[in-house]
VMD Tcl script that draws the C-alpha trace (Angstrom):
set ca {
  {11.16 -23.60 -7.28}
  {9.82 -20.91 -4.94}
  {9.82 -17.18 -5.66}
  {12.39 -15.02 -3.88}
  {10.28 -11.88 -3.99}
  {6.52 -11.30 -4.17}
  {4.78 -8.02 -5.02}
  {1.22 -7.65 -3.75}
  {-0.83 -4.68 -5.04}
  {-3.30 -3.16 -2.58}
  {-6.32 -0.93 -3.16}
  {-7.98 -1.52 0.24}
  {-10.76 -3.61 -1.32}
  {-11.88 -6.99 -0.03}
  {-10.15 -8.53 -3.06}
  {-6.81 -6.99 -2.20}
  {-7.26 -8.10 1.41}
  {-7.62 -11.70 0.14}
  {-4.60 -11.23 -2.13}
  {-2.58 -9.95 0.83}
  {-3.46 -13.01 2.90}
  {-2.53 -15.33 0.03}
  {0.73 -13.48 -0.69}
  {1.62 -13.47 3.01}
  {1.04 -17.21 3.30}
  {3.09 -17.87 0.17}
  {5.91 -15.63 1.42}
  {5.98 -17.42 4.80}
  {6.04 -20.88 3.21}
  {8.63 -20.02 0.59}
  {10.82 -17.62 2.57}
  {10.25 -14.96 -0.08}
  {10.38 -11.27 0.66}
  {6.92 -9.66 0.42}
  {6.59 -6.16 -1.06}
  {3.30 -4.29 -0.72}
  {2.40 -1.86 -3.48}
  {-0.22 0.87 -3.44}
  {-0.47 3.64 -6.00}
  {-2.32 6.79 -5.13}
  {-3.17 10.04 -6.81}
  {-1.82 13.18 -5.20}
  {-3.40 16.26 -6.75}
  {-1.14 19.14 -7.65}
  {-1.33 21.99 -5.18}
  {-3.40 24.91 -6.40}
  {-5.47 27.80 -5.09}
  {-8.64 25.86 -6.04}
  {-7.97 23.00 -3.61}
  {-6.43 25.27 -0.94}
  {-3.26 23.19 -0.87}
  {-0.03 25.01 -1.58}
  {2.50 22.74 0.09}
  {3.08 19.67 -2.09}
  {5.52 18.16 0.46}
  {2.89 18.32 3.20}
  {0.23 16.94 0.87}
  {2.46 13.99 -0.09}
  {3.38 13.29 3.55}
  {-0.31 13.25 4.56}
  {-1.14 10.90 1.68}
  {1.73 8.56 2.64}
  {0.65 8.55 6.30}
  {-2.92 7.72 5.34}
  {-1.84 4.89 3.02}
  {0.55 3.49 5.64}
  {-2.20 3.47 8.28}
  {-4.66 1.70 5.95}
  {-2.07 -0.90 4.95}
  {-1.12 -1.55 8.59}
  {-4.81 -2.00 9.40}
  {-5.05 -4.59 6.63}
  {-1.93 -6.42 7.83}
  {-2.91 -6.60 11.48}
  {-6.58 -7.45 10.91}
}
mol new
graphics top color blue
foreach p $ca { graphics top sphere $p radius 0.5 }
foreach p [lrange $ca 0 end-1] q [lrange $ca 1 end] { graphics top cylinder $p $q radius 0.2 }
display resetview
């Protein structure tokens, strides 16, 4: 019995790159849907870190994570 869904955590390390390759191969062979997961810390906006717009800060963090994940996928 093959899985229908696979979750692969990513932290941009060489280990997560290997896990991504393995999960991708398993998903292709089994027809499962592959979900990539990356958790990141977004600091709260404050005068100390010169960031007052939490929406902008979150968008920049998401863009950065998306770019890194796409680099891992297409490497």
